[in-house]
C-alpha positions in Angstrom: 92.2 123.2 98.4 94.5 126.0 97.5 93.8 128.5 95.4 95.7 131.0 94.0 93.9 134.5 95.6 95.0 136.3 98.3 91.6 137.6 100.3 93.1 141.4 101.6 93.4 142.0 97.8 91.1 142.5 94.6 90.9 139.2 93.0 92.5 138.8 89.5 89.1 137.8 86.7 88.7 133.7 86.3 85.3 132.4 86.8 86.1 129.3 88.8 81.9 127.4 88.5 83.3 127.8 84.3 86.5 126.0 85.2 85.0 123.0 87.4 81.7 123.0 84.6 84.7 122.1 82.1 85.9 119.2 84.2 82.5 117.8 85.0 81.8 117.9 81.6 85.0 116.0 80.8 84.6 113.6 83.8 81.2 113.0 81.8 81.7 112.3 78.5 85.1 112.0 77.5 84.3 112.2 74.3 84.7 116.2 74.9 88.1 115.6 76.4 89.9 116.3 72.5 87.4 119.5 72.1 88.3 120.7 75.2 92.4 120.0 74.6 91.6 121.8 71.7 91.3 125.5 74.2 92.4 124.9 77.1 96.2 124.4 78.3 96.2 123.5 81.8 98.5 127.2 82.9 94.9 128.4 82.1 93.3 127.5 85.5 93.3 130.2 87.9 92.1 127.5 90.5 95.2 125.2 91.7 93.1 122.3 92.6 90.8 122.6 89.0 95.2 123.1 87.2 95.7 120.0 88.6 93.2 117.6 88.2 92.8 118.9 83.7 96.3 117.6 84.5 95.1 114.7 85.7 92.4 113.9 83.0 94.6 114.6 80.2 97.7 112.3 81.2 94.8 110.0 82.4 93.5 109.7 78.4 94.9 111.5 75.6 99.2 110.7 77.3 97.8 107.2 78.7 94.8 106.1 76.8 93.3 105.5 80.0 88.9 106.2 80.7 88.9 109.4 82.9 86.0 109.1 85.2 86.2 109.6 89.4 87.9 106.8 90.1 90.6 106.3 87.8 90.8 110.0 88.5 90.9 110.3 92.6 93.4 107.1 91.9 96.2 109.0 89.8 96.0 112.3 92.5 96.3 109.8 95.7 99.4 107.9 93.2 100.8 111.2 93.0 100.1 112.8 96.3 97.7 115.1 95.0 94.5 114.4 96.1 94.4 116.0 99.7 95.7 118.9 97.9 93.4 119.5 95.6 90.2 119.5 98.1 89.1 115.6 98.3 87.1 113.1 96.9 84.5 115.9 98.2 86.4 118.3 95.9 86.1 115.5 93.4 82.1 114.8 93.5 81.3 118.7 93.4 83.3 118.8 90.1 81.0 115.7 88.4 78.2 117.4 90.5 78.8 120.3 88.5 78.2 120.2 84.9 75.0 117.9 84.5 75.6 117.2 81.1 78.6 117.7 78.8 76.7 119.5 75.9 78.7 122.6 77.0 82.1 122.0 77.4 84.0 124.0 75.3 81.9 127.0 76.0 82.7 126.5 78.8 86.4 126.4 78.3 86.4 129.5 76.9 85.5 131.2 79.1 88.4 129.8 81.1 90.9 131.1 78.2 89.3 133.9 78.1 89.7 134.8 82.2 93.5 133.5 81.7 94.4 136.2 79.2 93.3 138.4 81.2 94.7 137.8 84.0 98.2 138.1 82.1 97.8 140.2 80.3 96.9 142.5 83.4 100.2 140.5 85.0 102.4 141.8 82.2 101.1 145.3 81.7 102.0 145.4 85.7 105.2 144.4 85.2 106.0 146.2 81.7 105.0 149.9 83.9 107.3 148.7 86.7 110.3 147.9 84.5 109.6 151.6 82.5 109.1 153.4 86.1 112.5 151.6 87.3 113.7 152.5 83.5 117.0 149.3 84.2 116.7 149.0 80.1 117.5 151.7 76.9 113.6 152.4 76.0 114.1 150.6 72.4 114.7 147.4 74.7 111.5 147.8 77.4 109.3 148.3 74.3 110.9 145.5 72.3 110.1 143.4 75.6 107.1 144.9 76.2 105.6 143.8 72.2 107.1 140.2 73.0 105.2 139.7 76.9 101.9 140.7 74.6 102.5 138.5 71.3 103.1 135.7 73.9 100.0 136.7 74.9 97.9 137.4 71.7 98.7 133.6 71.3 97.3 132.2 73.5 94.3 132.7 72.0 95.2 130.6 69.1 93.4 127.3 69.4 93.9 124.1 67.2 90.9 123.0 65.0 91.0 119.7 63.6 88.8 118.6 60.6 87.8 115.1 59.0 88.5 114.6 56.0 85.1 114.8 54.3 85.0 118.6 55.5 88.3 119.3 53.3 87.3 117.2 50.3 84.3 118.8 50.1 86.2 122.6 50.9 88.1 120.9 48.0 86.0 121.0 46.0 84.4 123.6 45.9 87.3 125.0 45.1 88.0 123.4 41.9 84.5 123.9 41.2 84.9 128.1 41.4 88.3 127.3 39.2 86.6 125.7 37.1 83.8 128.3 35.9 86.6 130.4 34.3 87.9 131.0 31.0 91.4 130.0 30.0 92.8 132.8 30.6 91.8 133.3 34.3 94.2 132.6 37.6 93.2 131.1 40.3 95.4 133.5 42.2 96.0 137.0 42.4 96.9 138.2 38.6 101.0 139.8 38.2 100.0 141.4 34.9 102.6 138.8 33.2 101.3 136.5 30.9 104.4 133.6 30.9 104.6 134.0 34.7 101.3 134.4 35.7 101.0 130.9 33.3 103.2 128.9 35.6 102.1 130.2 38.6 98.7 130.3 38.1 99.3 134.5 39.9 99.5 134.1 43.9 98.1 131.7 46.1 95.7 133.3 49.4 97.6 131.8 53.0 101.0 131.5 50.4 104.6 133.2 50.9 106.1 134.0 48.6 109.4 135.4 48.7 111.4 137.5 45.8 115.1 137.5 46.1 117.9 138.8 44.5 121.0 141.0 44.8 120.7 144.5 45.2 120.1 147.5 42.6 118.4 144.1 40.2 115.1 145.8 40.3 113.4 144.0 43.3 111.5 146.7 44.6 111.4 147.8 41.2 109.5 144.4 39.7 107.5 144.6 43.5 105.9 147.9 42.4 105.0 146.8 39.0 102.7 144.1 40.4 101.4 146.0 42.7 101.0 148.6 39.7 99.2 146.2 38.7 96.6 144.9 40.8 95.7 148.1 42.3 95.0 149.6 38.8 93.9 146.7 36.7 92.8 144.0 38.9 91.6 146.8 41.3 92.7 145.3 44.0 93.4 146.8 48.1 97.5 146.0 48.4 99.0 147.0 51.8 103.0 148.1 50.8 105.4 147.8 53.8 108.6 149.9 52.9 111.2 148.8 55.1 114.1 150.5 52.8 112.8 153.4 50.6 109.4 156.6 52.2 106.8 157.0 49.9 107.5 159.7 48.5 110.6 157.5 46.5 107.3 154.9 46.0 105.8 157.6 45.0 107.7 158.8 42.5 108.1 154.5 41.4 104.6 154.3 40.6 103.9 157.6 38.5 107.2 156.8 37.0 106.5 153.6 36.0 102.8 154.2 35.2 103.3 157.2 32.8 106.4 156.1 31.3 108.5 159.5 32.7 112.1 159.3 33.2 112.9 158.9 36.4 116.5 160.2 35.9 115.6 163.2 34.2 112.5 163.4 37.2 115.2 163.0 39.8 117.0 165.6 38.1 114.2 167.9 38.0 114.8 168.3 33.9 110.9 167.2 32.9 109.2 168.8 29.9 105.7 169.9 29.7 105.0 166.4 28.0 106.5 163.4 30.8 104.5 166.6 33.1 101.1 166.3 31.8 101.4 162.4 31.8 102.6 162.5 35.3 99.6 164.3 35.9 97.6 162.4 33.9 99.3 159.0 36.0 98.5 160.9 39.1 94.8 161.5 38.4 94.7 157.2 38.1 97.0 156.2 40.3 95.2 158.2 43.0 91.3 156.3 42.9 93.8 153.2 43.7 93.4 151.7 46.7 97.0 151.3 47.9 98.2 151.7 52.0 101.4 152.5 52.5 103.8 151.6 55.8 107.9 153.3 55.4 107.9 153.4 59.2 112.0 152.1 59.5 113.0 149.9 61.5 109.2 147.9 62.2 108.7 144.4 63.6 106.2 141.3 63.0 104.1 142.5 66.1 103.3 146.0 64.0 103.4 145.4 60.2 100.6 141.9 61.7 98.5 144.8 64.0 98.4 146.6 60.9 97.6 143.8 58.2 94.3 142.9 60.3 93.1 146.2 60.7 93.1 146.8 57.1 92.1 143.1 56.1 89.1 144.0 58.4 88.7 147.8 57.1 89.8 147.4 53.6 89.5 143.9 52.5 93.1 143.9 51.1 94.0 141.2 48.9 97.8 141.5 48.9 100.5 141.9 51.4 103.7 143.2 50.2 106.8 143.6 52.9 110.5 145.3 51.3 112.6 143.5 52.6 112.4 140.7 54.9 116.0 141.1 56.7 115.1 145.0 57.2 111.8 143.2 60.4 113.0 143.7 63.5 113.5 140.6 65.4 111.4 140.6 68.4 113.5 138.4 70.3 117.3 140.8 69.6 119.5 138.3 72.3 119.2 134.7 70.3 121.1 134.8 66.2 121.1 136.1 63.0 119.6 132.8 61.5 117.1 132.5 64.3 116.1 135.7 63.6 115.2 135.2 60.4 114.0 131.7 60.7 111.4 134.0 62.9 110.1 136.2 61.3 109.6 133.3 57.9 107.6 131.6 60.0 105.4 134.6 61.0 105.3 136.1 57.8 103.5 132.5 56.7 101.3 132.6 60.0 100.3 135.5 59.1 99.7 134.9 55.3 97.1 132.0 56.6 96.2 134.1 59.3 94.5 136.6 56.6 94.5 133.9 54.0 95.9 136.5 51.3 99.3 136.0 49.6 102.6 137.5 51.5 105.3 138.4 49.0 108.5 139.2 51.2 111.5 140.5 49.4 114.6 139.4 50.3 118.9 139.3 49.9 120.6 136.7 47.9 124.0 136.6 49.5 127.2 136.7 46.5 127.8 133.0 46.1 126.0 133.7 42.6 128.9 136.4 41.6 130.9 133.3 41.7 129.6 131.6 39.8 130.5 131.3 35.7 126.5 132.7 34.8 125.8 134.2 37.8 122.3 133.7 38.7 121.3 133.2 41.9 119.8 129.6 43.3 117.9 129.1 46.2 120.6 128.3 48.6 121.6 132.5 48.0 118.8 133.1 50.7 120.4 135.1 53.5 121.5 134.4 57.1 118.5 131.5 57.5 117.4 128.0 55.4 113.8 128.9 57.4 113.0 130.9 54.3 113.3 128.3 52.1 111.5 125.9 54.3 108.9 128.3 55.0 108.4 130.0 51.1 105.6 128.6 49.0 107.0 129.8 45.7 110.7 131.7 45.9 111.1 133.1 42.2 114.6 134.5 41.9 115.6 138.3 40.0 118.5 137.7 37.4 119.9 140.3 35.2 122.4 139.1 32.6 123.3 142.1 31.5 125.4 143.3 35.2 127.7 140.9 34.4 128.3 140.8 30.7 127.6 144.5 30.3 126.1 145.0 26.0 124.7 142.5 26.3 121.3 140.9 26.9 120.5 144.6 27.6 116.6 144.8 28.9 116.1 141.4 30.1 115.8 140.4 33.3 115.0 136.7 33.7 112.5 135.6 36.7 114.0 132.0 37.9 110.7 130.0 39.7 113.3 128.5 42.2 110.3 126.9 44.6 106.1 126.2 43.5 105.3 124.0 46.8 102.0 123.4 44.5 103.5 123.5 41.2 106.0 123.9 38.6 109.2 125.5 38.4 111.3 127.0 35.4 111.9 130.6 34.0 110.4 133.4 32.9 112.0 136.8 30.6 110.4 140.3 31.1 111.6 143.3 29.6 113.0 146.4 32.2 112.6 149.4 30.9 115.3 150.5 33.4 114.6 154.2 32.3 110.7 153.7 33.5 111.6 151.1 35.9 108.7 149.6 34.4 108.3 145.4 33.1 106.4 144.1 30.8 106.0 141.3 29.0 109.1 139.7 27.1 107.0 139.0 23.8 104.9 142.2 24.4 102.7 141.1 20.7 101.3 137.9 22.4 99.8 140.0 25.8 96.5 139.9 26.4 97.2 142.5 29.5 96.9 146.5 29.3 99.7 148.3 29.7 
């Protein structure tokens, strides 16, 4: 029987008893194999013999649909010329006897996987330390490589989960019941504060990725900040805002001007009067009571964004994540093509929304194609650099300001084009844009039931 150990050195973390027990449980009751394979892979095993036995069991039962017991497994390993290498028939008997029942198979499997994660972490940290000491790469590349390898280990802890249709239906009925108990004006998701948009989308739904896209200088950040302002003030919910483009001071000034209705241009020039200063003080007092967590560090990657989001979810229960903007997120692998990098980031954003069960709004750029059209309206196909953004997103909203192309007409009008909504209708919503205040409002204010 071969072991991955060296007697002269300290053995890496492993639990041979748990490895044998989970294999014995799988042989005694093939019914637990389906549960175990959702937790374990062959590379999780430390002992070579146990790894090959696990591969044999899964090949027989999962791939070929044959029963996996001592007889069939021994015959399979013999055919692979591995029977002597794994310790012979005697070791297979030890495996069988190590698990009197299959009751604790999942528990044993989790022990094996946890030991594997720790081993891999030790191995990667050793490599990182060696590379750092040798300085064979620039510091930023070393850091990127380290983050990427740590992320791979973190993903080893992710397991699949299957549920029956009965369980899924129960969860669906529970959600239907919770929605039906609400008034007509209530929404199932996080409200934006804009009546027509909320009627179209029912608010931003948990676990969904929302893409807010437009050409530069159309008002993506302003619109996102208006939504944030509504959520933290009117809904009194905590929000995490990742700003890769603007500093926290710029964002704070924008929120102050928006909330106080103070001319942002006069604020930048320092030409504010007494009344405006009083408005800013009042707005600041209100905003200080809100729970908005900002990270304006440039050059962030998904590893850092996800880590901060998880921490804020645990500590403060954040209900919404906003990222400005998607194309500025640093890729994990700089050697991939830009399209592959953006695809990976988009996929990770969707995973983050599902993992934390909150809406994730990611701002994005659209390419110049819309500028060449007669109506200048952006389309889904205009999303820059990757069709994966369109594929991964549950909702895609495109901003369009007609006055940019027809000066003197449609002044103060912004169209929100809901170009994709996986679980609802698409359509257009018209909003009023008060540029001097960087504030969006319902187009028909007299019909609004929200406090603006």
